[in-house]
C-alpha positions in Angstrom: 13.0 19.5 -21.8 13.7 16.0 -20.6 11.6 14.6 -17.7 14.7 14.6 -15.5 18.5 14.9 -15.7 19.8 11.9 -17.8 20.5 9.1 -15.3 24.2 8.5 -14.9 25.9 5.3 -14.0 25.9 4.4 -10.3 29.1 5.8 -8.7 31.6 3.5 -7.1 30.8 5.1 -3.7 27.1 4.3 -4.1 27.9 0.8 -5.2 30.1 0.3 -2.2 27.3 1.6 0.1 24.9 -0.9 -1.4 27.3 -3.7 -0.7 27.7 -2.4 2.9 23.9 -2.3 3.3 23.7 -6.0 2.3 26.4 -6.8 4.8 24.5 -5.1 7.7 20.8 -5.5 6.7 19.2 -8.7 5.5 18.1 -7.9 1.9 19.8 -4.5 2.0 16.8 -2.6 3.2 13.9 -2.7 5.7 11.0 -3.2 3.3 10.8 -6.2 0.9 9.1 -4.0 -1.7 12.1 -1.7 -1.8 14.6 -4.5 -2.4 17.1 -4.8 -5.2 15.1 -7.8 -6.6 12.0 -5.7 -7.1 13.2 -3.4 -9.8 15.5 -3.4 -12.8 19.3 -3.5 -12.3 19.7 0.2 -13.2 17.4 1.4 -10.4 18.9 3.9 -8.1 20.3 2.1 -5.0 19.4 4.9 -2.6 17.1 7.9 -2.6 18.5 10.8 -0.5 15.9 13.6 -1.0 12.3 14.2 -2.2 10.3 17.3 -3.0 6.8 16.9 -4.2 6.8 14.1 -6.7 10.5 14.3 -7.5 13.3 12.4 -5.9 17.1 12.5 -6.1 19.4 9.6 -5.7 22.7 9.4 -4.0 24.5 10.4 -7.3 22.4 13.4 -7.9 20.0 12.0 -10.6 16.5 13.4 -10.4 13.4 11.3 -11.1 9.6 11.7 -11.3 8.6 9.1 -8.7 5.5 6.9 -8.6 4.6 4.6 -5.8 5.4 7.4 -3.4 6.9 5.5 -0.5 4.8 2.3 -1.0 1.7 4.5 -1.5 2.2 6.4 1.8 3.1 9.8 0.5 -0.2 10.9 -1.0 0.4 14.7 -0.7 4.0 14.7 -1.9 7.4 14.6 -0.3 8.2 17.3 2.3 4.7 18.8 2.0 5.1 22.2 3.6 1.9 22.2 5.8 2.7 18.8 7.2 6.4 19.7 7.9 5.2 22.8 9.7 3.0 20.7 12.0 5.8 18.3 12.7 8.3 21.1 13.5 5.8 22.7 16.0 5.9 19.5 18.2 9.6 18.5 17.9 11.0 21.1 20.4 8.5 20.1 23.1 9.3 16.4 23.2 7.9 13.4 21.3 7.2 10.7 23.8 6.2 10.7 27.5 5.3 8.5 30.5 1.6 9.5 30.2 -0.6 10.3 27.2 -0.4 13.7 25.4 -3.6 15.7 24.6 -2.8 15.4 20.9 -3.8 11.7 21.1 -7.4 12.8 21.8 -7.2 15.5 19.1 -6.0 13.0 16.5 -8.6 10.4 17.5 -11.4 13.0 17.1 -10.1 14.1 13.7 -10.0 10.5 12.4 -13.2 9.2 13.9 -15.0 12.3 12.6 -14.2 11.2 9.0 -15.0 7.5 9.2 -18.7 6.6 9.6 -19.4 3.9 12.1 -16.0 4.1 13.7 -16.4 4.9 17.4 -13.0 4.2 18.9 -9.4 4.1 17.6 -6.0 2.7 18.6 -2.9 4.3 16.9 0.2 2.3 16.1 3.1 2.5 13.7 2.5 0.0 10.8 -0.4 -1.7 9.0 0.6 -5.2 10.1 0.2 -4.3 13.7 -3.3 -2.8 13.1 -4.6 -5.7 11.0 -3.3 -8.3 13.5 -4.9 -6.3 16.3 -8.2 -6.5 14.5 -8.0 -10.3 14.2 -7.2 -10.6 17.9 -10.3 -8.6 18.8 -12.4 -10.8 16.5 -11.0 -14.0 18.1 -11.7 -12.7 21.6 -15.2 -11.6 20.7 -16.2 -14.8 19.0 -14.1 -17.4 20.8 -13.1 -18.8 17.4 -9.6 -19.3 16.0 -9.8 -19.4 12.2 -9.8 -16.4 9.9 -10.9 -16.0 6.3 -8.4 -13.9 4.2 -8.9 -12.6 0.6 -6.4 -14.6 -1.4 -6.5 -12.0 -4.3 -5.1 -9.2 -2.2 -1.3 -9.3 -2.0 -0.5 -8.2 1.6 -2.2 -7.9 4.9 0.6 -8.3 7.5 4.1 -9.4 8.2 2.7 -11.8 10.8 2.4 -15.6 10.6 -1.4 -15.6 10.1 -0.9 -13.9 6.7 2.6 -14.9 5.5 1.6 -18.5 6.2 -0.8 -18.2 3.2 2.0 -17.4 0.8 4.9 -19.6 -0.5 7.3 -17.4 1.5 6.3 -19.3 4.7 9.6 -20.6 6.2 9.6 -20.6 10.0 5.8 -20.6 10.3 4.3 -23.7 12.1 1.8 -25.7 10.2 -0.7 -25.3 13.0 -0.7 -21.6 12.5 -1.0 -21.8 8.8 -4.0 -24.1 9.2 -5.9 -21.2 10.9 -6.0 -19.0 7.9 -8.4 -19.8 5.0 -8.5 -18.0 1.7 -11.4 -16.9 -0.5 -11.6 -15.1 -3.8 -12.6 -11.4 -4.4 -15.9 -10.8 -6.1 -16.8 -14.5 -5.4 -19.1 -14.6 -2.4 -19.7 -18.3 -3.0 -16.1 -19.0 -2.3 -16.5 -17.4 1.1 -19.8 -19.1 1.7 -18.0 -22.4 1.0 -15.5 -21.6 3.8 -18.3 -20.9 6.3 -20.0 -24.2 5.3 -16.8 -26.2 5.5 -15.9 -24.7 8.9 -19.1 -24.1 10.7 -18.7 -22.0 13.9 -15.0 -21.8 13.5 -14.3 -18.5 11.5 -13.7 -15.5 13.8 -13.2 -12.9 11.1 -13.2 -12.1 7.4 -10.6 -9.6 6.2 -10.2 -8.1 2.8 -9.4 -4.8 1.1 -12.6 -3.0 -0.1 -11.1 -3.0 -3.6 -7.8 -3.6 -5.3 -7.7 -3.6 -9.1 -11.3 -4.7 -9.6 -14.4 -2.8 -8.3 -16.7 -4.8 -6.0 -19.2 -6.3 -8.4 -22.9 -7.0 -7.8 -22.9 -5.8 -4.2 -19.9 -8.0 -3.3 -18.9 -6.2 -0.1 -22.5 -6.1 1.2 -22.7 -9.9 0.5 -19.6 -10.4 2.5 -21.1 -8.4 5.3 -24.3 -10.4 5.2 -22.3 -13.7 5.3 -20.4 -12.4 8.3 -23.6 -11.5 10.1 -25.3 -14.8 9.2 -22.3 -16.8 10.6 -21.4 -14.6 13.5 -18.0 -13.5 12.2 -16.4 -10.1 12.5 -16.2 -8.1 9.2 -12.8 -6.3 8.7 -11.9 -4.0 5.9 -8.2 -3.2 5.4 -8.1 0.4 4.1 -4.3 0.8 4.3 -4.2 1.6 0.6 -7.7 2.7 -0.2 -8.2 5.0 2.9 -7.7 8.7 1.9 -7.0 7.8 -1.7 -10.4 6.6 -2.9 -12.6 8.8 -0.6 -12.2 11.0 2.4 -14.3 8.5 4.4 -12.4 5.5 3.1 -13.5 3.2 0.3 -16.2 2.0 2.7 -17.9 5.3 2.3 -17.5 5.2 -1.5 -19.1 1.8 -1.6 -21.7 2.4 1.2 -20.7 -0.4 3.6 -19.8 -0.1 7.3 -17.4 -2.8 8.6 -17.2 -3.9 12.2 -13.5 -3.0 12.2 -11.2 -1.3 9.7 -7.5 -0.3 9.5 -5.9 2.8 8.1 -2.3 3.9 7.5 0.0 4.8 4.6 -1.7 8.1 3.4 -3.0 8.8 6.9 0.1 10.9 7.8 1.8 11.5 4.4 4.6 9.1 5.0 5.1 9.6 8.7 4.7 6.5 10.7 1.0 6.3 11.9 -1.5 3.6 11.4 -4.8 3.0 13.0 -7.4 0.4 14.0 -10.9 1.8 14.2 -14.3 0.2 14.8 -17.3 -0.4 16.9 -17.1 0.4 20.6 -18.5 -3.0 21.5 -15.4 -4.6 20.0 -12.7 -1.9 20.5 -13.5 -1.5 24.2 -12.4 -5.1 24.8 -8.9 -3.7 24.7 -9.8 -1.0 27.3 -10.5 -0.6 30.9 -14.2 0.1 31.0 -15.8 -3.4 30.7 -16.2 -6.5 32.9 -15.3 -9.1 30.3 -12.0 -10.9 29.9 -9.3 -8.4 29.0 -7.7 -8.3 25.5 -4.1 -7.2 25.1 -5.0 -5.3 22.0 -2.3 -2.8 20.9 0.5 -1.4 23.1 3.3 0.3 21.2 6.0 2.5 22.8 6.0 4.8 19.8 2.4 4.5 18.7 1.5 8.0 19.8 4.6 10.0 19.1 3.5 13.7 19.1 5.1 14.8 15.9 3.7 11.8 14.0 0.2 12.4 15.2 0.6 16.1 14.3 1.5 15.0 10.8 -1.6 12.8 10.7 -3.9 15.7 11.9 -2.5 18.1 9.4 -2.7 15.6 6.6 -6.3 14.9 7.3 -7.0 18.6 7.4 -5.3 19.2 4.1 -7.6 16.5 2.6 -10.6 18.4 3.9 -9.6 21.9 2.8 -8.0 21.1 -0.5 -9.1 18.9 -3.5 -6.6 16.2 -2.8 -8.6 13.1 -3.7 -10.2 14.8 -6.7 -6.8 15.9 -8.0 -5.3 12.4 -7.7 -8.2 11.0 -9.6 -7.9 13.7 -12.3 -4.2 13.4 -12.7 -4.4 9.6 -12.6 -7.0 9.6 -15.4 -4.7 11.9 -17.4 -1.9 9.4 -16.9 -4.0 6.4 -17.7 -5.4 7.9 -20.9 -2.0 9.2 -22.1 -0.3 5.8 -21.6 -3.1 3.9 -23.2 -3.1 6.3 -26.1 0.6 5.7 -26.9 0.2 2.0 -26.3 -2.6 1.8 -28.9 -0.5 3.8 -31.3 2.4 1.4 -30.9 0.2 -1.7 -30.9 1.0 -2.5 -27.3 -2.3 -1.9 -25.6 -2.7 -5.6 -24.8 1.0 -6.1 -23.9 1.1 -3.3 -21.4 -2.2 -3.3 -19.6 -3.1 -0.8 -16.8 -5.1 -1.9 -13.8 -6.9 -0.2 -10.9 -8.6 3.1 -10.4 -6.8 6.3 -11.6 -5.6 7.1 -8.0 -4.0 3.7 -7.7 -2.8 2.5 -11.0 -0.4 -0.3 -11.7 0.9 -1.7 -15.1 1.4 -5.2 -16.4 3.8 -6.5 -19.0 3.3 -9.4 -21.4 5.5 -11.3 -23.7 4.9 -12.3 -27.4 2.5 -15.1 -26.3 0.5 -12.8 -24.1 1.8 -14.2 -20.8 2.7 -12.0 -17.8 6.4 -11.5 -17.9 8.8 -10.3 -15.1 11.5 -9.9 -17.8 9.4 -7.5 -19.8 8.2 -5.7 -16.7 11.8 -5.2 -15.7 12.6 -4.0 -19.2 9.8 -1.4 -19.0 11.0 -0.2 -15.6 14.6 -0.1 -16.9 13.7 2.1 -19.8 11.5 4.4 -17.7 14.4 4.9 -15.3 16.7 5.8 -18.3 14.1 8.5 -19.2 13.9 9.9 -15.7 10.9 8.1 -14.3 11.1 5.9 -11.2 8.0 3.8 -11.7 7.5 0.4 -10.1 3.8 1.4 -10.3 1.8 4.4 -11.4 0.5 5.4 -8.0 0.1 9.1 -8.2 0.2 11.9 -5.6 -1.4 15.3 -5.1 2.0 16.8 -6.1 2.1 15.3 -9.6 1.4 18.2 -12.0 0.0 18.0 -15.6 3.6 18.6 -16.8 4.9 15.6 -14.7 2.2 13.4 -16.2 3.0 14.5 -19.8 6.7 13.8 -19.2 5.8 10.4 -17.8 3.7 9.6 -20.9 6.6 10.7 -23.1 8.9 8.4 -21.1 6.5 5.5 -21.6 6.4 6.2 -25.4 10.1 6.0 -25.6 10.2 2.9 -23.4 7.6 1.2 -25.7 9.9 1.6 -28.7 12.5 -0.6 -26.9 9.7 -2.9 -25.8 8.7 -3.5 -29.4 12.2 -4.3 -30.4 12.5 -6.7 -27.5 9.3 -8.5 -28.6 11.0 -9.1 -32.0 14.6 -9.8 -31.0 14.1 -11.3 -27.5 14.1 -9.4 -24.2 17.5 -10.7 -23.4 19.0 -8.4 -26.0 17.8 -5.3 -24.2 17.4 -6.2 -20.5 20.5 -5.3 -18.4 20.9 -7.6 -15.4 18.4 -10.0 -13.9 14.7 -9.5 -14.0 12.7 -8.5 -11.0 11.1 -11.3 -8.9 8.1 -11.9 -6.8 8.6 -11.2 -3.1 6.6 -14.4 -2.3 9.0 -17.0 -3.4 10.7 -19.9 -1.5 14.2 -19.4 -2.7 16.3 -16.4 -3.9 
């Protein structure tokens, strides 16, 4: 059987809806990573339904999906236990003038999983959480500059991070000057920042890991540098949290940050993120201290009952079912299968895979071995034609062995076209413009 129903052409009604979206919404959507410029031209313009790891577009085409809502849907779309928890709270109201007891319940659930985390503030997106962490660090240290890992692609929509990218229109230079960048697995690059800016760096923020593992005790060396220079050590676990380890990647690698941020897989796609950390820092945003007050996080919708119910049930599923183990196992099956067919077709170097099995991405290279957006778009295009929607290979608990086998078969077929494109030129096979980097100055 095919991996999915053969993708049809986009209907005139769906094309009209896309045009209307661009008239009403800058970029046609509310997340840059979901934009038309991020995939091939034959990508479905809209997804209308998901079940497990399968999604259906507005024209009824079914796909095996990877990426899973920008890595947020770790259990699978419409996961029954999570839906039941949400339904339980919807009839009783979702937002009130005073806190709801579920806020304490959710805090206890999360803090019980993260070693060294003593307090938590919930919010709705990762950017708010990471920016809150830096505000705490600046208040604690009285310093203004922050050190940001330049090898990790996204920390926040806010100026302190976007100002480090080429996509920096509208950001004052004085703000950009406050963010300094260092390299992952290069502690000397961070040491150099501390030496060049003595007593000025409030915090160091990075992901525990991305595509490379921390080498030679890198995370511990970062922590030691922070302690030596009086900076706050922040780990952004938006992606790694509840995907690498139940206690976050910090538990996997045996390091305890001062502050850390979680989201995405925390509530299986429902809007919940969290800033957690040491009481001595977190309480600066509270009422029980005599220091200068910090306006930490205050979000109208940050503690919606149904979203926190989703988070609680998601965390409990992680604890009672082999979610993380299954994602690692299926991801390894996927990696091994794709690498096997790539070797058979002589494309192992041209289509490299990066990252751990639970968080795989693929590259695409041209005849000269250079990274190529054109060939990446061609690969995505041919996967879509074979029923796989795969801007990445980020897997979920709902991907079965059969889904993985069908995905490998789709890659095998796509590689046949890739080989011809290497010989004849990618322009002979790519329909429409190639995908583009989000961080570019002009469209």
